[in-house]
N, C-alpha and C positions, 0 to 999 in steps of 0.2 A: 362862225368865227373865221374859219379858213378862207371862205370867199371874201370876207371883209378884209382880211389880212392880205390876200392876194391882190385885191383891187387897189388897196392903199399903196403897197410896195410897187406895183406896176406903174401907178400914177407918178410916184416919186422918180422912178428910174426913167420913165418916158420924158420927164422934165429935167433930167440930168442931175437929180438930187440924190446923194448917197443915202442908203438905208441905215439908220443908226441901230445899234444893238440896244434894245430897250425891253423893259417889262411894261406891258400895256394892259389896260382894263377895258373889257368889252361891255358896252351898253346894249343890252338886248333890244330895248325900245327903239333906239336910233340906228342900231346895226353898225355903230362906229366904235373905234377904240381910241382911248386917250392914254398918253404916257403916264406911267407911275414913277419910274426911275430909269436912268441910263445905266448901261453896263459897258465898261471899257475893255475888259479882257476876260480870259477864261476863269480867273480867280473870282470874278464877280458872280459866276454861276455856282452858287453853293446849294447843297441839299441838306435839309434839316429833318431830323427825326419827327415823325408825326406823333403828337402827344396822344392821339386817339387810338394808336396801335400799341398793344402790349408787346413786350419783348418775348421772343420764342426761344426758350432754352434748348440747346442742342448738345447732347452728351458727346464725349470723345468716342464712345463706343459706336454711336450712330454715325458719326463722321467717318470712322474707319470702315464701317460696314458699307457706306455709300461709296467711299473711295475705292474699295475692293471691287465694286461692281462696274466702275468706270473703265472704258477701253483705254489702251495705252495712248499716250500723247504722241504726236508726230515725232518730236525730238527723241522720245524713248524708243520708238520703232527704228528710227535711223541709227541710233546708238547701238541697238541690239544687232542690227544688220552688220554694222562695222565690226563689232566685237566678236560676234558668234561666227561670222562667215569671212572674216579677213578682207572686207571690202573697203574701197576708198570712199571718201565722202561723196564724190560724184556718182559712184556706182550705187551706193546706198540710197541717195536721193532719187536717182532714176527709178529704182525698184519701188520705192515708197510711192512715187507719183503714178506708177503703173501697177495697180493692185493685182491684176490678173497675171502679169509677168512675175511679180514678187511671190505670189502663191505657187506658181509653177516652179520657180527657183527653189523655194523652201522644200517643196515636195521632192524635187530632184535630189537635193542634198540629203534628204532622209534616206535615200537608197544607197548612199556612198558607203564604201567599206575601207578603201585605202586612199582614193583620190581626195584632194582638198577642195573645199567649196569654191575657192578662187578659180579652179579649172572650169567648173560649171558656169561661173559668172562670166569668164572669158568667152566661152562658147555661146552663151545665151545673149550677152549684151553686144558682142562684136559680130559674130558670124550670123546668128539667127535673126537678131533685130536688123542687121544689115540686109539680110535676105528679104525681110518684110518691107523695108524701105524701098529696096530695088524693085520688088514685084508690086509695090503699092497695095499691099494686103495687110489686114489687121492680124495681130498675133493670135487672137482668139480663133481664127480660121485654120490654124495649123493642126495637123493630125499627129504631130510628134508627141510621144509619150515622155513623161518625166523619168520613167525607168530607163528608157533608151538613152536619154541624154546623160543620165548618171553613169550608165554602163560605158558610154562612149568616153566620158572623162576617165573612167577606170582604165580603159584600154590605152588611153594616152599616157596615163601614169605608169602602167606596167610595160610601156614601150612596144605593145602589140601594134599600135598605130603610130605613124609619123605625122607631122603636121600636114603633110601633103595628102596622105591617104585618109586622114581624119576629115579633111574637106570633101573628099570624094564620098566618104561614108555619109557625112551630113547631108550632102546633096541627095543621096538616095533616101534618107530618112525624111527629108522635107518634101520629097516627091510622093510620099505616102507609104513607102515600105517600112518594115519594122524588123526587130530581132537583130540586134547589133552583131552578135557573134556569128550568126548564120550568114549575114551579109558580108562580113569580113572574109569568111571562107569562100563564099560563092563568087565574090569579085576579086579574090586573091589580093586582099588589102593588107595582109599581115606583113609587118616589117621584119626583114631578115636580121637575126641577132646572132647567128652562128658565125663567130669570127673566123674559125678555121675554114669554113665554106667560102666566106667572103674573100679571104686571103687567096684561096685557090682560084677563085674566079678572076681576081685582079691579076694574079700571076699569069693566067692563061691569056688574058686580054693583052697584057704587056708583051708577052712572048709572040703573040700574033701580029701586033702592031708596034714594033720597037721604035719605029721612026716617030711615033706620036708621043713617046715618053717625055722628051725634053719640053714639049709644049704643055703637057699636063703638069709637070713639075713646076714650071714657071707660071702656071695659072692661066695660060692662054686657051 
């Protein structure tokens, strides 16, 4: 039937004749098809229940049991990412389309105690994925652990790291090193938060270079 249909339609098209939407009857003896009726639009293609098939009753209990076994729909996954992790639609969609990144993100968030998931998302989607694109490597090849990423977000939240030193730390982690707190101490990445000490340092610098003070005050 398929070969006959192919040959007939090819012949029509070769001769510049449009193929009509039709129901056609196939004659096995001649190998030809003949039209039964024309179909003008989609509403002409109707499906009717077969009288030879008995209805299959399905209970509400069975439907609920089957529904409970189904995996979440894409829209449900994206909605959960937005609601549970404070993500934008674009961020949630990106994670949904990159299953390995989404799993890593969710695992990292499970290690959080004070930092917000948004901080993990910013590090992951901006800095880490940017690194992967720049180096032309896949995310799956990274040795960075979800626990280290979570702890890095925590150290940003508690002001141990600045945005600048966080990038330095991330570079170390992406190069294969691990243990966030140990790396912070080893590479002197801790952000100074003692205001009295900072004020003392500023006073000493101003006293040593008084001529530079006007330029600093005016932002030059």
